[in-house]
SEVEX-625811 format. One line per field, with one value per residue (C-alpha): y, z, x; residue number from 1. Coordinates in Angstrom, 2 decimals. Layout:
# residues N
yy (Y; ...) $
zz (Z; ...) $
xx (X; ...) $
pos (NUM; ...) $
# end
This chain:
# residues 346
yy (-15.02; -18.40; -19.18; -20.18; -22.07; -21.94; -25.47; -24.25; -21.34; -23.68; -25.38; -22.10; -21.61; -17.81; -14.76; -11.37; -8.01; -5.85; -2.34; 0.98; 2.17; -1.00; -4.64; -7.27; -10.98; -13.63; -17.03; -19.96; -20.96; -17.92; -15.02; -11.58; -11.58; -8.48; -5.08; -2.55; 0.34; -0.77; 1.14; 0.15; 2.16; 1.15; 2.23; 3.33; 2.84; -0.79; -1.83; -3.02; -2.93; -0.61; -0.64; -1.64; -0.84; 1.80; 2.64; 3.15; 5.34; 7.57; 8.07; 9.62; 13.10; 12.80; 10.78; 11.71; 11.43; 7.85; 6.49; 6.18; 5.45; 3.48; 2.12; -1.11; -1.18; 1.46; 1.38; -2.22; -3.29; -4.42; -2.07; -3.42; -7.20; -7.59; -4.85; -6.17; -9.61; -8.19; -6.07; -9.03; -11.27; -8.63; -8.01; -11.71; -12.30; -15.44; -17.37; -17.04; -17.73; -20.92; -22.05; -21.46; -23.18; -26.39; -26.59; -29.12; -27.43; -24.01; -22.20; -18.52; -16.28; -12.58; -9.72; -8.09; -4.97; -5.66; -4.36; -5.60; -6.39; -9.62; -7.91; -6.69; -10.17; -11.69; -9.27; -10.30; -13.99; -13.62; -11.67; -14.54; -17.24; -15.50; -16.13; -19.87; -20.30; -23.15; -21.91; -18.50; -17.91; -14.38; -13.11; -9.97; -7.33; -6.43; -10.03; -10.43; -7.12; -7.95; -11.34; -9.77; -7.22; -9.83; -8.92; -11.77; -11.87; -15.40; -14.37; -13.51; -9.86; -6.82; -5.69; -2.73; -2.49; 0.48; -0.21; 3.11; 2.62; 4.96; 5.24; 4.29; 3.63; 0.45; 0.08; -2.96; -4.38; -8.08; -10.75; -14.56; -14.51; -12.59; -9.03; -7.71; -4.38; -2.63; 0.58; 1.69; 5.40; 6.58; 8.71; 7.60; 8.82; 10.05; 12.35; 13.82; 14.34; 16.04; 18.34; 19.45; 20.06; 22.09; 24.15; 25.13; 25.93; 28.16; 29.82; 30.13; 29.76; 26.95; 23.67; 20.87; 18.01; 14.70; 13.24; 16.22; 15.55; 12.81; 14.90; 17.65; 15.19; 14.13; 17.79; 17.95; 14.81; 16.86; 18.45; 16.28; 17.28; 18.86; 22.50; 21.88; 22.17; 24.51; 27.05; 26.97; 24.90; 25.69; 24.08; 24.05; 23.96; 25.67; 29.07; 28.75; 32.02; 32.10; 28.38; 29.12; 27.32; 29.04; 28.39; 29.50; 29.33; 27.34; 27.81; 24.34; 25.22; 25.97; 22.68; 20.86; 22.36; 21.31; 17.75; 17.53; 18.42; 15.10; 13.16; 14.23; 11.51; 8.94; 10.17; 9.87; 6.29; 5.42; 6.86; 4.73; 1.54; 2.18; 3.05; -0.23; -2.25; -4.05; -2.18; -5.03; -4.88; -1.08; -1.45; -3.74; -1.14; 1.53; -0.42; -1.95; 1.00; 1.10; -0.63; 1.30; -0.58; 0.29; 2.63; 5.78; 4.90; 6.55; 9.94; 12.31; 13.02; 11.01; 8.71; 11.69; 13.33; 10.12; 9.87; 13.40; 12.95; 9.54; 9.48; 5.91; 4.48; 4.43; 2.20; 1.88; -1.62; -2.35; -2.61; -1.22; -1.27; -5.06; -6.29; -7.54; -9.65; -10.79; -11.99; -13.96; -15.40; -16.54; -18.31; -19.99; -21.18; -22.38; -20.08; -19.21; -21.40; -22.74; -22.03; -20.10; -17.95; -19.03; -16.56; -15.22; -14.17; -16.03) $
zz (-4.91; -4.79; -7.02; -5.24; -7.22; -7.09; -5.70; -2.69; -2.21; -2.24; 0.83; 2.78; 5.40; 5.61; 3.83; 5.15; 3.40; 5.84; 4.44; 5.78; 6.04; 6.63; 7.54; 5.87; 6.64; 4.45; 5.98; 3.62; 3.59; 5.60; 3.34; 4.48; 8.28; 9.09; 7.39; 9.92; 10.08; 10.80; 14.07; 17.69; 20.92; 23.83; 27.43; 27.63; 31.42; 31.43; 27.80; 27.62; 24.32; 24.77; 21.36; 17.72; 14.39; 14.05; 17.76; 17.95; 14.83; 16.44; 19.34; 17.07; 18.33; 21.24; 23.83; 27.12; 27.34; 28.61; 25.61; 22.31; 18.97; 16.67; 13.13; 12.97; 9.15; 6.89; 3.10; 3.03; 5.24; 8.87; 10.91; 14.35; 14.27; 17.91; 17.68; 14.32; 15.87; 18.88; 16.60; 14.36; 17.33; 18.64; 15.23; 14.54; 17.81; 19.93; 17.72; 14.50; 16.30; 17.83; 14.39; 12.85; 15.71; 15.01; 11.49; 11.14; 9.91; 9.63; 6.41; 5.57; 2.52; 2.57; 0.10; -0.30; -2.33; -5.70; -4.76; -1.16; 0.01; 1.88; 5.27; 4.50; 3.31; 6.45; 8.65; 6.99; 7.42; 11.09; 11.82; 10.62; 12.11; 15.44; 14.88; 14.60; 10.85; 10.10; 6.56; 4.91; 1.17; -0.13; -3.17; -5.12; -4.36; -8.05; -9.03; -6.16; -6.95; -10.66; -9.88; -7.30; -9.72; -12.42; -14.95; -17.39; -16.27; -17.59; -21.21; -23.73; -23.84; -21.76; -18.69; -16.61; -12.92; -10.65; -6.90; -5.14; -1.55; 1.40; 1.25; -2.34; -5.78; -7.60; -11.37; -13.56; -16.97; -16.80; -19.47; -19.35; -15.59; -14.78; -14.47; -17.66; -16.19; -12.94; -11.05; -7.45; -6.85; -3.22; -3.46; -2.14; -0.27; 2.65; 0.34; -0.96; 2.62; 3.51; 0.48; 1.57; 5.16; 4.05; 1.63; 4.36; 6.76; 4.35; 2.54; 5.35; 8.51; 9.53; 11.14; 10.05; 12.46; 11.22; 10.76; 8.81; 5.60; 4.30; 4.72; 2.75; -0.05; -0.03; -0.26; -3.44; -4.86; -6.77; -8.79; -7.90; -9.77; -12.61; -12.71; -12.60; -9.45; -6.43; -6.18; -2.40; 0.68; 4.41; 6.49; 10.29; 12.01; 14.46; 13.87; 13.69; 15.54; 18.24; 18.67; 18.58; 16.48; 13.15; 9.91; 6.46; 2.94; 0.90; -2.86; -4.35; -7.43; -5.20; -3.33; -6.68; -7.59; -4.22; -4.78; -8.33; -7.35; -5.65; -8.29; -11.06; -9.75; -10.46; -14.05; -14.39; -13.10; -15.73; -18.41; -17.18; -17.22; -20.73; -22.08; -20.73; -22.19; -25.59; -28.37; -28.92; -25.28; -25.33; -28.30; -26.18; -23.41; -25.80; -25.80; -22.32; -20.43; -16.73; -13.89; -10.61; -7.31; -3.72; -1.25; -2.77; -6.18; -4.88; -4.59; -6.27; -9.90; -9.97; -12.72; -14.87; -14.41; -15.57; -18.60; -19.67; -19.06; -20.73; -23.33; -22.22; -20.74; -16.93; -14.87; -11.12; -9.78; -8.29; -4.76; -5.21; -1.52; -1.09; -4.46; -3.17; -0.34; -2.59; -5.12; -2.39; -1.43; -5.00; -5.02; -1.67; -2.78; -6.18; -8.09; -10.83; -13.59; -12.94; -16.56; -16.30; -13.25; -10.86; -10.92; -7.47; -4.95; -1.80) $
xx (16.29; 14.63; 11.67; 8.48; 5.86; 2.09; 2.15; 4.11; 1.72; -1.29; 0.15; 0.12; -2.59; -2.65; -1.25; -0.20; 0.17; 2.15; 1.86; 3.07; -0.54; -2.59; -2.11; -4.28; -4.50; -6.14; -6.87; -7.37; -11.02; -12.12; -11.08; -9.94; -10.06; -7.96; -7.90; -6.60; -4.10; -0.51; -0.41; 0.17; 0.04; 2.27; 2.73; 6.37; 6.44; 5.33; 5.87; 2.26; 0.39; -2.58; -4.25; -3.73; -5.34; -8.03; -8.23; -4.45; -4.57; -7.21; -4.81; -2.15; -1.25; -3.68; -1.76; -0.06; 3.72; 3.77; 1.81; 3.66; 1.99; 4.30; 4.26; 6.29; 6.17; 7.72; 7.68; 6.49; 9.41; 9.15; 11.35; 10.38; 9.93; 8.86; 6.22; 4.96; 4.47; 2.61; 0.43; -0.42; -1.29; -3.67; -5.23; -5.78; -7.59; -7.70; -10.14; -8.12; -4.84; -6.26; -7.47; -4.03; -2.19; -4.13; -2.66; 0.17; 3.35; 1.77; 2.79; 2.42; 2.78; 3.65; 3.97; 7.36; 8.28; 9.85; 13.31; 13.32; 16.86; 17.70; 17.44; 13.91; 12.92; 14.42; 12.46; 9.18; 10.00; 10.98; 7.80; 5.61; 7.84; 7.20; 3.49; 4.10; 4.72; 7.13; 7.71; 7.15; 6.87; 7.50; 5.61; 6.43; 3.80; 3.54; 2.68; 0.21; -1.54; -1.79; -3.35; -5.69; -7.13; -7.75; -5.06; -4.25; -0.62; -0.04; -0.74; 2.02; 0.98; 1.84; -0.06; 1.09; 0.32; 0.94; 0.88; 0.23; 1.32; 1.64; 5.43; 6.24; 4.81; 5.79; 5.40; 5.87; 5.16; 4.28; 4.11; 4.00; 3.62; 6.78; 8.02; 9.61; 10.69; 9.89; 10.60; 10.08; 9.48; 9.88; 6.74; 3.36; 0.32; 2.43; 4.41; 1.16; -0.08; 3.20; 2.93; -0.55; 0.57; 3.60; 1.50; -0.95; 1.87; 3.77; 0.88; -1.67; 0.47; -1.85; -0.81; -3.09; -3.90; -2.50; -5.97; -7.32; -5.37; -7.69; -10.86; -9.14; -8.38; -12.04; -13.04; -10.99; -12.61; -15.16; -12.39; -9.39; -6.24; -8.23; -9.35; -13.11; -15.21; -15.33; -12.52; -12.07; -12.81; -12.75; -10.02; -9.68; -6.32; -3.98; -2.40; 1.40; 2.05; -0.65; -1.38; -5.11; -7.71; -8.34; -10.23; -9.13; -10.52; -8.01; -7.70; -8.15; -6.08; -3.07; -3.57; -3.69; -0.33; 1.13; -0.13; 1.22; 4.79; 5.67; 3.74; 6.12; 8.47; 5.74; 5.49; 9.27; 9.02; 6.41; 8.71; 11.64; 9.56; 8.26; 11.72; 13.11; 10.24; 10.41; 8.49; 6.01; 4.91; 4.65; 2.30; 0.09; 0.00; -1.28; -4.57; -4.55; -3.12; -2.22; -4.08; -3.84; -4.03; -3.18; -4.85; -3.34; -4.82; -8.00; -6.27; -8.75; -7.87; -4.63; -5.92; -6.95; -3.54; -1.81; -4.11; -3.24; 0.50; 0.92; -1.85; -2.62; -5.82; -5.67; -7.97; -8.51; -9.12; -12.53; -11.11; -7.60; -6.66; -6.99; -5.71; -2.34; -3.72; -6.58; -4.00; -2.25; -5.62; -6.29; -2.92; -3.58; -7.01; -5.72; -8.05; -5.54; -4.17; -0.66; 0.26; 3.50; 2.92; 5.64; 8.57; 7.79; 10.40; 11.26) $
pos (1; 2; 3; 4; 5; 6; 7; 8; 9; 10; 11; 12; 13; 14; 15; 16; 17; 18; 19; 20; 21; 22; 23; 24; 25; 26; 27; 28; 29; 30; 31; 32; 33; 34; 35; 36; 37; 38; 39; 40; 41; 42; 43; 44; 45; 46; 47; 48; 49; 50; 51; 52; 53; 54; 55; 56; 57; 58; 59; 60; 61; 62; 63; 64; 65; 66; 67; 68; 69; 70; 71; 72; 73; 74; 75; 76; 77; 78; 79; 80; 81; 82; 83; 84; 85; 86; 87; 88; 89; 90; 91; 92; 93; 94; 95; 96; 97; 98; 99; 100; 101; 102; 103; 104; 105; 106; 107; 108; 109; 110; 111; 112; 113; 114; 115; 116; 117; 118; 119; 120; 121; 122; 123; 124; 125; 126; 127; 128; 129; 130; 131; 132; 133; 134; 135; 136; 137; 138; 139; 140; 141; 142; 143; 144; 145; 146; 147; 148; 149; 150; 151; 152; 153; 154; 155; 156; 157; 158; 159; 160; 161; 162; 163; 164; 165; 166; 167; 168; 169; 170; 171; 172; 173; 174; 175; 176; 177; 178; 179; 180; 181; 182; 183; 184; 185; 186; 187; 188; 189; 190; 191; 192; 193; 194; 195; 196; 197; 198; 199; 200; 201; 202; 203; 204; 205; 206; 207; 208; 209; 210; 211; 212; 213; 214; 215; 216; 217; 218; 219; 220; 221; 222; 223; 224; 225; 226; 227; 228; 229; 230; 231; 232; 233; 234; 235; 236; 237; 238; 239; 240; 241; 242; 243; 244; 245; 246; 247; 248; 249; 250; 251; 252; 253; 254; 255; 256; 257; 258; 259; 260; 261; 262; 263; 264; 265; 266; 267; 268; 269; 270; 271; 272; 273; 274; 275; 276; 277; 278; 279; 280; 281; 282; 283; 284; 285; 286; 287; 288; 289; 290; 291; 292; 293; 294; 295; 296; 297; 298; 299; 300; 301; 302; 303; 304; 305; 306; 307; 308; 309; 310; 311; 312; 313; 314; 315; 316; 317; 318; 319; 320; 321; 322; 323; 324; 325; 326; 327; 328; 329; 330; 331; 332; 333; 334; 335; 336; 337; 338; 339; 340; 341; 342; 343; 344; 345; 346) $
# end
């Protein structure tokens, strides 16, 4: 892996965070210009792109046979380069694309998962090259997220960041601007959604619409993963046997148990990171704790569960969903000190 410096990042004109759930684009001097779901809808008969972003996401599960809703990004990795390029062009819009095309030797920066293999890195680079970028710098998502949420990563003391994504959770301890130890757990918001759907199917013989999982999580937000709050909530879905619409009262305690099962892997990941960390840095973390970023950091009660399991302070960033792209933006704008922070991946 090549090292990319802050000086190289300052020459970039825009930054992209291609996530499994959402795509975000930061343009130098303009700020965050795109924050949309990483979804595209295409006409399978003609190959035409019908919709992208929020409108395409609303079409999920509601389309005729000739319309297919696709996700060109999975687990932070571009799995369909052509579709990712088409989606990004549509999301950027004509005005932003014209502005970027006027830049001489257009440069781009992009987030990449900590353990991304060379093929995944190549896919990210080719996606942005297809948008006109002459050079693409790759930045570790963990570094970008830590910078974006304001952690003092350049200091000689430990900071721990936990990036809660849709497909995976990344954990790292950082010191002196670089990653001391890191772990990627293949459990994210999608695994939690799947656990809820399977629980309702097995316990209540109810099939939940794909877009009804988030409202159910919000219904649990009063009690989250802790035993306080209302004991049940009403859920609407389709009966497995008859196919008819049906409503059931769901026990929130049982849903909490279903949610906690996949999250045990996250706790194991935290344990691995701490065991691989030098004792002096672990002592720092006892006071500083864990900073949670990423869209799934807002899962109701997750922070409280981590506090109880680790005995460490757990904080959620002010805007956890945009921390990674915000960190890239800070680097592009030169808003962080170039002290030691340069061991970024390329």
